[in-house]
N, C-alpha and C positions, 0 to 999 in steps of 0.2 A: 218464730218466736223461739231465743232460745232461753235458758233455763234462770241465767241473769236475768233479764229485762223482768222488770215487773209489771205487773199487771194491770190492764186499763183501770182496775178499781182500785190500785193503791195511788194513781196518779193524783194530784190534787184535782179538786176539781172543777175549778178554774182553768188550770193548764189544759185538762183534759178537753171542757168544753171549746177553748178557744183552739186547740189543734184540731179540731173535730171541723170547725167553721171553717177553717182556713182547706181542710182537705173538700168539702163540701164544694168551696168557692171555686177550689179549682178544679175538679169534676163538671161543675156548672160550664165553666169556660170551655173545655178543651170540648164538651160534648155540643155547644155552640158553635164551635170552629172558629171562636173568637180568642186572640190572646191578648193581653192587657199591653202588648208592645206590638200588636200589629198594626198601629198609627206611625211606631217611630221608623226611623231610617235603617236600614240593615248597617254593620258597621264596613270601613272603609278597609284601608289598606295600598300599600304601592303598586302600582303597576309598569310595565315597560312599553309605552308605544314611541313611535316613529313622528317627529315634527316634519312639516312641510311646511312653506311659502304657498301661498294664492296660485302662485303660478306653476306649481306642483314641485320646487327644488327642493331635493331633501336636506333639512336641517341637521339630522339625526336623531337617534334614539336618547331617551330621556325617561327620567323614573319621576311617575304621576300620582299623586293622591285620587283613588276612587273618586266621583260625585256621587254622593248620598244624600237626598233629601226626603222631604216628606211625601204623601201625596198630595197635602195642601200645597206645599211650596212646588213643586211640579206645576200642580193646577195654575197657581199664579203665573211660574213665566212662561207656561207654553199658550199655545191658542185653544179649543177645544178639540180640533181633530188632532193636530201635532200630539195634545197629552193622549187622547184615545189610543194612537197609531203607536206613540212609544210606551206607555207605560201599561197601558193593556192588551197590546198586542194585534189592535184593529188593524184592518186594511181599507185604505181608500179607494174611492169607486176608480175602475182605470179613466184615462182622458182626461182626469180633474184635476192632477198637481202641475204644480207651479211648475214644475221642471221637467215631465216626462218627455217635452221636446224641444228641451233647450239643447242648443247645439255651440253655445260659447266654450272659450277654452278657460279652463280653473280648475278647480278642487270644489267637490262636495264634502260637509261636513256637517256630521252631527248636530241637532238642531238642541241639543241638551247640553253639549259638555263642549261642541266647537272642535272635535276631534277630525282630524282629517280622513277623511274614509274611502273615497274615489278619485280619480283624477279623468277629465273631462276626456282625454287621451283612449281611455276605455270604453267609454260609453259606447253602444250599439242600438241601432232601431230592432225592437224584439219584433214588434206587431203586438204588443200585450196593454200598451197602455200606461205602463209604468218606465221609469228609468230604469236602465237593464245595462250593465256593466260586466267585461271578463274576466276582472282581476280587482280586487282592492288596491288600495294605493299602499297598502302594506299589510303584510298577514297579521300583526302583533296589531293593527288598529280593528279588527274585525275580531266577534267571537262567534262561533256556530254552536247550536244545540237540538236537539233533535226535536219536532214539533208533530205529537199525535194529534192535533186536533182536527175537526172537520171529518175525521173518518178515516186519515188517510196519515204517512210517515213524510212529513218533511223535513230539509235543515233551514230553522231558523237562522238568521244572520241577525247580531244585537251588537252594540257598541261595548267593548268590554270596561270602559272608562265609568259609564253611569248607568251600563243597562238596559238602555234605550232598544226597545225593538224597532227593528230596520225593516225587515223583510224577510226574502226566502232565496237559497241559492238552489238553483236546479243545474242539470248534467247535459242539457241542449243548447247549449250557447259555441259562438263559433270559437274557431282556431284565436292563439294557440293552448287557448284553457281549457274549451271545452265546456266551460262553464258561463250560466246566465245568474250574475248577481240582482234578482227581482227587487228593485228597494221603493220604498212608500216618498213620495216628494216629501211629505208634509214629516218626516223622520230627518229630514235633512234642509240644510241651506246651502246657497252657491254660492261662493267666493271667486269673485270673477279675478281672473288672469290680471296682474298690471303692466 
């Protein structure tokens, strides 16, 4: 407190009490780990993605707004498994997803925002029970981050447009990249080539 600041006793009683009440409420919220904005969506912004047709033809780069929704909005849009996988980073059981053994030609898109993620030409049999790819359709169309859950360090893969958790990437894949993008079927929808 500087010499020019009036002591608390010099503040009018009503202003002192209201300021104190807000300070206590703020401390309670901080200690509980819940903020008043916890149910509000994060702010958006523009990102650059590469658009593709369903047969995998590059349409071109485009700036798009991030897709930002509340938990309740995501819950209404997605089935329970897709919601848990994409919004809470859950993992579906192996050999149970709709596309783990799919071999049709087309593009795998984000279940939340329809961003093109992988082309079927880069899918391979990894023996894991999850759809696996050796390269994303465009580097701009995925985001990676460090995942320290389950007592190990992995690289998580998410959609840069809507922040949906998609799966993980490992360095035990085939040539030419040596990478295995191990994805959850529940996080993607398959768009067959026309």
